[in-house]
N, C-alpha and C positions, 0 to 999 in steps of 0.2 A: 567127504568129497571123493568122487570116484578117481581111480588111478588115471594118470595121464596115459596117452598112447605110448609114450616112450617107456613108462614104467611097465605097462602091459607087455610090450615087446621084450623088454629087458628080462622080465620073468620067464618068458618063453625060451629065452636063450640060455638060461641057467643050465649047468651040467655039461652034457656032451658038446652042445654047440660052442660054448665058450672055450672048452678044451681044444676043440678042432681049430677055432679061430686063433688061439694062442700058439698052437703048433704051426699053423700056416704062417703066422707072423714071425715065429722064432722069438717070441717074447714070453715073459713069465705069466702065469695064470692071473695073478693079482693085478699086475700092470695092464693086462689085456681087459680084465673085468672093469677096471677103472676107466680105461680108454673107451670101451663100449658104452659105459655109463655116461660118458661125456659126449660121445659121438652121436648117440641116438637123438637126444634133445636138439643137438645142432642140426642134424639132417631134417628132422620133423619140423623144427622151427623155421628153417630156411624154406621148406616146402610151404609152410604157413604163410610166409611172406609172398611167395610166388602165387599162392592161391587166394591172396587177399583181393585180387581183381577177379571179377566174374569170368573173364576170358581165361585167366590163369587157372582157375578152378576147373573150368570146362576142359581145357587142354590136358590137365593132369588126369581128370576123370576118364577122358577118352583114351589116354595112354594106358591107364590101368585096365580098362575094358579090353583094349586091343592086345596088349603085350604081357600083362601080368596076372591073368587069371589062370586057374588050372594047376598051378604048382603050389603045394603046401610048403611050409617053412623048411621041412626036412629036404624036400626036393630041390628047393632053391639053394639051400646050404650045400647040398651034395654037388649041384651043378657049379656053383661058385667056387667051392674048394677044389673041385675036380679040374678046374682050369678050362672047362669047356665053354668059356664065355665068349669065345671069338665072334662067331657070326650071329649070336642069339641076343636079340634086343632085351629079352627078359633078364638075362644075367650079365649084360655088358655094363659093368659098374662104372667104367671110365666115361662112357657116353651119358649114363644117367647122372653122374656127378656134374658133368658139363651143363646139363639142363637145370639141376638143382641150384648150383652156385654161380653159374655163368662165369663172369670175370673174377669172382671172388674165390674160385676153387683153390688157387695157390695159397691165399691167405688162410682159408679154412684148414688146409693141411699143415701149414706152418704153425698156426696157433694151437691146433690139437696136438701136434708133435711136441711143441714147447711145453704145453700144459701137462702132458702126461708122461713126458720123458721118453716118448717113443722115437722122436726125431721125425723129420718131414717124410722120408721115404716110407717108413712103416706106417705112419699116420695116413699117408695117401693110400697105401695098400689096404689099411683097415676100412677107410671110407669107401673104397671101391668094392670091398667084400660086403659091406653093410648096406650100400645103396639099393641093390636088387632085393635084399631081404626086407628092407623098409617098404618098398613099393609092393612087394608080394603081400606083406602084412596088411597094408592099406587096402589092397584089392580084396583080400579075404574079408576084411572088416566092413567095407562099404559096398561091395558088390555081392556079398553073400546074403544070407537071410536078414542080417542086422542092417538096418538103415539103408536097405537097397532103394527104397522109394525116395530117399532124401536126395539122391542124385548128386550132381556136381555142387549144388549149393550146400548140401549137407556136409560133403567132404570139405569144402572151403571153410565152412563154419567151424567144423571140428578142428581143422588144422590151425585156424586163426586162434581158437581158444588155447590150443596146444602152445602156440608161439607166445601168447600172453602169459600163460602159466609158467612156461620155461623162463621167461624174462623176469617174472615176479619172484619166482622161487630162488633166482640167483643160482647158487651152486656152480659147479664147473661148467655144466651145459649152458646155463643162462649167461655166464660170463663170456664163454666162447661165442655164443650166438650174437651177443651184443657187439663183440669185437669184429666178427666177420661181417655183420650187416651194417656196421657203423660206418656210413659213408662220409660223415663229417669229421670224425676223429681220425687219429692216425691208424686206427684199426689194429694196433698192436697191444698185446697184453704184457704189461711189465711184470717182473717177478713178484713185486709187492701185491699186484692184483691177484696173481695166481695163488699166493699164500692165503689171501683173504677168501678166495673163492671156495676152496675146500673140495669136498668129495662127490659132487654131482649126485647121481641117483643113489649112491651108497650112503649119503649123509644121514638119511632117516633110519638106516638099519640099526637094529640092536645087536 
């Protein structure tokens, strides 16, 4: 089975990008790696929920075309870590998170912070750093040579599969996604759930 989008992006962030993210957060390298491994499926899965409606997929595709082309991963990372995110929609993590999670943003930050030991503030900071990176990655993936002709429907389909895969695989990302998007339940992950959930994208590593 091919790698999920989250796994693909996670691989691209290995090495220097993860070191820079951990320095920015003031967290340990291992803790940051674990948190990124949980946050990527959470962000992509939430985008998958948004893109499950054709209008949502079209809006996202339009936003990628308009705001997120032209910068590679290194460029986005440099801009995000350099703090020059103010007036630039491409790197404005706070605004992007508002679109991705809507009213669930606080819940996403709280659950990620609790699950990874980062706490709400650092978890919120990490999501703001990762949100522009995720959109830039999607723009490169779906607006570049690969899958360009698939358009909004191809993007929506890929993100829908990603959301399903994350939910089925469980792991930390899947557990978080369920808790954040779970409108019926209390939306909280108890500590027992967290212990069962385990290590997210790191789970399969030898």
